[in-house]
C-alpha positions in Angstrom: 115.3 101.3 132.6 113.7 98.9 135.2 115.1 95.9 133.4 118.6 97.3 133.2 118.6 98.3 136.9 117.3 94.9 137.8 120.0 93.2 135.7 122.8 95.4 137.2 121.6 95.0 140.7 121.3 91.2 140.3 124.8 91.0 138.9 126.3 93.1 141.7 124.5 91.1 144.3 125.7 87.8 142.7 129.3 89.0 142.6 129.0 90.3 146.2 127.4 87.0 147.4 130.1 85.0 145.6 132.9 87.1 147.1 131.3 86.8 150.6 131.0 83.0 150.2 134.6 82.9 149.0 135.9 85.1 151.8 134.0 83.1 154.4 135.6 79.9 153.1 139.0 81.6 153.0 138.5 82.9 156.6 137.4 79.5 157.8 140.5 77.8 156.2 142.8 80.4 157.8 141.0 79.8 161.2 141.4 76.1 160.8 145.1 76.5 160.0 145.5 78.7 163.1 143.5 76.1 165.0 145.8 73.3 164.0 148.8 75.4 165.0 147.2 76.2 168.4 146.3 72.6 169.0 149.9 71.4 168.2 151.4 74.1 170.5 148.9 73.0 173.2 149.8 69.4 172.9 153.6 70.1 173.0 153.3 72.3 176.1 150.9 69.9 177.8 153.3 67.0 177.2 156.5 68.9 178.3 155.0 70.7 181.4 151.7 69.3 182.6 151.6 72.0 185.3 149.5 75.2 185.4 148.1 76.0 181.9 148.3 79.7 182.6 152.0 79.4 182.1 151.6 78.0 178.5 152.9 80.0 175.6 152.5 80.0 171.8 148.7 80.9 171.8 147.2 83.9 170.0 145.0 86.4 171.7 141.4 85.2 171.8 142.4 81.5 172.0 140.9 79.1 174.5 142.5 75.8 175.6 141.1 73.2 177.9 141.6 69.7 179.1 138.5 67.5 179.1 138.6 64.2 181.0 135.5 62.0 181.1 133.3 64.9 180.0 134.6 67.3 182.7 136.8 70.3 182.0 139.6 69.9 184.5 141.9 72.7 183.4 141.5 75.7 181.0 142.9 79.0 180.0 141.9 81.9 177.8 144.6 84.1 176.2 144.2 87.8 175.5 146.5 90.8 175.1 147.2 90.8 178.9 148.2 87.1 178.9 146.4 83.8 179.9 143.7 83.6 182.5 141.2 81.1 183.8 138.1 80.5 181.7 134.7 81.4 183.1 132.3 78.7 184.1 129.7 79.6 181.4 132.4 79.2 178.8 133.4 75.8 180.2 129.8 74.6 180.1 129.7 75.3 176.3 132.9 73.2 176.0 131.3 70.3 178.1 128.2 70.3 175.8 130.2 69.5 172.7 129.9 65.9 171.6 133.4 64.9 170.5 132.8 62.1 168.0 135.8 63.0 165.9 138.6 65.5 165.8 137.2 67.6 162.8 137.0 71.4 163.4 133.6 72.9 164.1 132.1 76.3 165.0 130.9 76.7 168.6 129.3 79.7 170.4 131.3 80.2 173.7 128.9 82.8 175.2 130.7 86.0 176.1 133.8 85.0 174.2 131.8 84.8 171.0 131.9 82.3 168.2 135.1 80.1 168.0 136.5 77.5 165.7 137.0 74.4 167.9 139.0 71.2 167.5 140.3 68.5 169.8 143.0 66.0 170.2 142.4 62.6 171.9 145.4 61.7 174.1 144.2 58.0 174.4 143.9 57.8 178.2 140.4 59.4 178.4 142.0 62.8 178.2 141.1 65.2 175.3 142.9 68.4 174.6 140.5 71.2 173.2 141.6 74.3 171.4 139.3 77.1 170.2 140.3 80.0 168.0 138.2 83.2 168.0 136.2 84.1 164.8 135.4 87.7 165.9 137.9 89.3 163.6 136.9 87.1 160.7 133.2 87.8 161.2 133.8 91.6 161.5 135.6 91.4 158.1 132.7 89.5 156.6 130.2 92.1 158.0 132.2 94.9 156.5 132.3 93.0 153.2 128.4 92.6 153.3 128.0 96.3 154.0 130.4 97.2 151.2 128.5 95.0 148.8 125.2 96.5 149.8 126.5 100.1 149.4 128.1 99.2 146.0 124.8 97.6 144.9 122.8 100.7 145.7 125.3 103.0 144.0 125.5 100.7 141.0 121.7 100.5 140.7 121.4 104.3 141.0 124.2 104.9 138.4 122.6 102.3 136.1 119.2 104.0 136.4 120.6 107.4 135.7 122.8 106.2 132.9 120.0 104.2 131.4 117.6 107.2 131.5 120.2 109.4 129.8 121.1 106.8 127.2 117.6 105.8 126.4 116.4 109.4 126.1 119.3 110.2 123.8 118.8 107.1 121.8 115.0 107.6 121.5 115.1 111.3 120.7 115.2 110.6 116.9 112.4 108.1 117.4 110.3 110.7 119.1 110.9 113.1 116.2 109.8 110.3 113.8 106.7 109.6 115.9 105.9 113.4 115.9 106.1 113.4 112.1 103.8 110.4 111.9 101.3 112.0 114.4 101.3 115.2 112.4 100.6 113.2 109.2 97.9 111.2 110.9 96.0 114.5 111.9 96.0 115.9 108.4 92.4 115.8 107.0 92.5 113.9 103.7 88.8 114.2 102.7 89.4 117.2 100.4 91.4 117.0 97.2 93.6 120.0 98.2 95.1 118.2 101.2 98.5 116.6 100.6 101.0 114.9 102.9 104.1 117.0 102.4 105.7 116.5 105.8 108.7 114.1 105.9 111.1 112.7 108.5 114.3 114.8 108.5 117.3 113.4 106.7 119.4 112.8 109.8 116.5 110.8 111.3 116.1 108.6 108.2 119.7 107.2 108.0 119.3 103.5 107.2 122.4 102.6 109.2 120.5 102.3 112.5 117.1 101.0 113.5 115.5 104.4 114.1 116.8 105.5 110.7 115.2 102.4 109.1 111.9 103.4 110.7 112.3 107.0 109.5 113.2 105.9 105.9 110.3 103.5 105.8 107.9 106.1 107.1 109.1 108.6 104.4 108.4 106.0 101.7 105.0 105.4 103.1 104.1 109.1 103.3 105.4 109.6 99.7 103.4 106.7 98.5 100.2 108.0 100.2 100.8 111.5 99.0 101.3 110.2 95.4 98.0 108.3 95.7 96.2 111.4 97.0 97.6 113.4 94.1 96.3 110.8 91.6 92.9 110.6 93.3 92.6 114.4 93.4 93.4 114.7 89.8 91.0 111.9 88.9 88.3 113.7 91.0 89.0 117.0 89.2 88.7 115.4 85.8 85.5 113.6 86.8 83.9 116.8 88.1 85.0 118.7 85.1 83.5 116.0 82.9 80.2 116.0 84.9 80.0 119.7 84.8 80.7 119.9 81.0 78.4 117.1 80.2 75.6 118.5 82.4 76.0 121.9 80.9 76.0 120.5 77.3 72.9 118.3 78.1 70.8 121.3 79.2 70.3 122.7 75.7 69.1 119.5 74.0 66.9 118.6 77.0 65.3 122.0 76.8 64.7 121.5 73.1 63.2 118.1 73.7 60.9 119.4 76.3 59.9 122.4 74.2 59.1 120.4 71.1 57.1 117.9 73.2 55.0 120.7 74.7 54.6 122.3 71.2 53.5 119.1 69.7 51.0 118.5 72.5 49.3 121.8 71.7 47.8 119.9 68.8 46.5 117.1 71.1 43.1 117.1 69.4 44.7 115.9 66.2 47.0 113.3 67.9 46.2 109.7 68.8 45.8 109.0 72.5 48.9 106.9 72.7 51.0 109.6 71.0 49.8 112.2 73.5 50.6 109.9 76.4 54.1 109.3 74.9 54.7 113.1 74.6 53.5 113.6 78.2 56.0 111.0 79.4 58.8 112.7 77.3 57.9 116.1 79.0 57.9 114.5 82.5 61.2 112.7 82.0 62.8 115.7 80.4 61.8 117.8 83.5 63.2 115.1 85.8 66.4 114.9 83.9 66.7 118.7 83.8 66.3 118.7 87.6 69.0 116.0 87.9 71.4 117.9 85.7 70.7 121.1 87.8 71.6 119.2 91.0 74.7 117.8 89.5 75.8 121.2 88.3 75.2 122.6 91.8 77.2 119.8 93.5 80.0 120.4 91.0 80.1 124.2 91.8 80.0 123.5 95.5 82.9 121.1 95.2 84.8 123.8 93.4 84.0 126.3 96.2 81.6 128.3 93.9 78.0 129.2 94.0 77.9 130.6 97.5 77.4 134.3 98.2 77.7 135.1 101.9 75.5 137.7 103.7 73.7 138.0 107.0 70.4 136.0 106.9 67.5 135.8 109.3 67.2 132.0 109.6 63.8 132.2 111.3 62.2 134.1 108.5 63.9 131.8 105.9 62.5 128.7 107.7 59.1 130.2 107.9 59.0 130.8 104.2 60.3 127.4 103.3 57.8 125.6 105.6 54.9 127.6 104.1 56.0 126.8 100.5 56.2 123.0 101.2 53.0 122.9 103.2 51.1 124.4 100.3 52.2 121.5 98.0 51.7 118.8 100.7 48.2 119.0 102.2 48.4 115.4 103.4 51.2 116.2 105.9 51.2 118.5 108.9 54.1 121.0 108.9 54.9 123.0 112.1 57.5 125.7 112.6 58.5 126.4 116.1 60.4 129.7 115.8 61.3 132.5 118.2 59.9 136.0 117.7 63.4 137.5 117.6 65.6 137.1 114.5 68.3 134.4 114.5 71.1 135.6 112.3 73.6 133.5 110.4 76.1 134.3 107.8 75.3 132.4 104.6 73.7 132.3 101.2 70.0 133.0 101.4 69.0 130.9 98.4 71.2 127.9 99.3 70.1 127.8 102.9 66.5 128.0 101.7 67.3 125.0 99.5 68.7 123.1 102.5 65.4 123.6 104.5 63.3 122.8 101.4 65.2 119.6 100.7 64.9 118.4 104.3 61.2 119.1 104.4 60.7 117.5 100.9 62.6 114.5 102.1 60.4 114.1 105.1 57.3 114.5 102.9 58.4 112.0 100.3 59.5 109.3 102.7 56.7 109.3 105.3 53.1 108.4 105.2 50.2 110.9 105.0 49.2 112.4 108.3 52.8 112.6 109.6 53.8 115.8 111.5 57.0 117.5 110.5 58.3 120.0 113.0 61.0 122.5 112.2 62.8 124.4 115.0 65.6 127.0 115.2 67.7 127.4 118.3 70.6 129.6 119.0 73.3 129.5 121.7 76.7 131.1 122.3 78.4 128.5 120.1 76.2 128.6 117.1 72.7 128.0 115.6 70.9 124.7 115.3 68.2 123.9 112.7 66.2 120.8 113.4 63.6 119.0 111.1 61.8 116.2 113.1 59.1 113.9 111.9 57.1 111.2 113.7 57.1 108.8 110.7 58.3 105.2 110.5 62.0 106.1 110.5 65.0 105.2 108.4 66.6 101.8 107.9 69.6 101.6 110.2 71.7 100.1 107.4 71.0 103.2 105.2 71.5 105.8 108.0 75.4 105.9 107.9 75.3 106.5 104.1 72.3 108.9 104.1 74.2 112.0 102.9 76.0 110.2 100.1 75.3 110.9 96.4 72.6 108.8 94.7 71.7 107.1 98.0 68.0 106.0 98.1 66.1 104.3 100.9 64.0 102.6 98.3 64.6 102.6 94.6 61.0 102.0 93.6 59.8 104.7 96.0 62.4 107.1 94.8 61.2 106.7 91.2 57.6 107.2 92.3 58.5 110.5 94.0 60.9 111.7 91.2 63.8 111.4 93.7 67.3 111.6 92.3 69.1 110.6 95.4 71.0 113.9 95.5 68.8 116.0 97.8 70.6 115.1 101.1 74.0 115.2 99.3 73.2 118.8 98.3 72.2 119.6 101.9 75.5 118.2 103.2 77.5 120.1 100.5 75.8 123.4 101.2 76.1 123.0 104.9 79.8 122.2 104.6 80.3 125.3 102.4 78.9 127.3 105.3 81.4 125.6 107.7 78.6 123.7 109.4 77.6 120.1 110.0 74.5 118.0 109.4 73.6 114.8 111.2 70.6 112.4 111.1 69.2 110.3 113.9 66.3 107.9 113.6 64.6 105.4 116.0 61.6 104.9 118.2 59.2 106.5 115.7 61.2 109.7 115.4 63.6 110.9 112.8 65.6 114.1 113.2 67.9 116.0 110.8 70.0 118.5 112.7 72.0 121.3 110.9 74.6 123.2 112.9 75.8 126.5 111.6 78.3 129.1 113.0 76.7 132.0 114.8 77.1 135.7 114.0 78.8 138.1 116.5 77.0 140.9 118.2 78.2 143.7 115.8 77.0 141.8 112.7 73.6 141.0 114.3 73.1 144.7 115.0 73.9 145.6 111.4 71.1 143.3 110.2 70.6 141.7 106.8 72.6 142.7 103.7 75.9 142.8 105.6 78.6 140.7 103.9 
């Protein structure tokens, strides 16, 4: 709009300036023609009757004639509607100050008479006839022209601005609808497999006959391509989860048999060679480890399918106290502290799964910190929800690992993970369980302090009053 208004204003000003210059040249040429006529009439009257100049005729109103001899105005007359009269001394001084080097017309300010177009005629005996034609009428016309150009410029700029606004808004209305469709598609969460991009630009806004339609049609093709890719990815994820679930389920039976037969054989350890007994012990250990891995994978698969969660009202403080005591018994080389309020803190969730969240976080702190480290667990509630924090004063987590900490099979150290029987799924299970409870989990590490924070939705007053067991 600004550029259009500037262009229109510049064009109007250019046309107005050109017309003013043209009119000024035209007025000057008309004044010069009138000046030549006046000077010819003056010369004719002066030659035929060299008497009193107030008796001369043939001069228009506003014209001044004078006789200059040796730089002195000897005779003069000014013509108006009432006839000729003697020129004033101030006017004559302006005539005397003119340097007559040639007979070409020039513009001279004659004081109270205003600006005049002046020319002279040398009579050859030291006498010069001077004639001056008034420019007041011409200048008033030019002033009116300038005012008219200014008014027209303002009106044209205003109309151009208004018209541009209306036209641009009308022209961009389809583009705004296209942008709204793109914005809506950009806000769709695409992390879950069930989310698809079904929104499209309307048919009338995707007509390839104009620029906006080309953008709309291109956006539709892009959205269709992304939606197709999402559908393929979702189907691939479903097949992969189904495979993992089926494979894990089928592996549990042979693993149980392997572990059982290894234990049964070891009952005859007195009759077995030492190497054979060691091999059987390793078979039992790895069978248990693989069984735990399969159980974790089955749990993740059920959580991905939205299964395995039974909601009820749970006292999070009691749950945390039990989990801290359980882990503390198995980890005498660490110090576990629970900072809990005396009053219950209620959340809606699955008691067993939330217990697993706390246990996994405490076990993670134990496995990845040195002996003597203090692990502090706190529960805080506020009007917006409940926060569970597990903080340790260990060495911290590698900053390169921190952004991927809740991914599956992510290990801070492969060798250490094998030594602690870690599968790399503990924190992934925590994230999946928390997400199933519509909560969030974050990790922060630095300065000799590592904190895992779980945020869960709170429970309203009525549910808190009802206590545990409410679903």
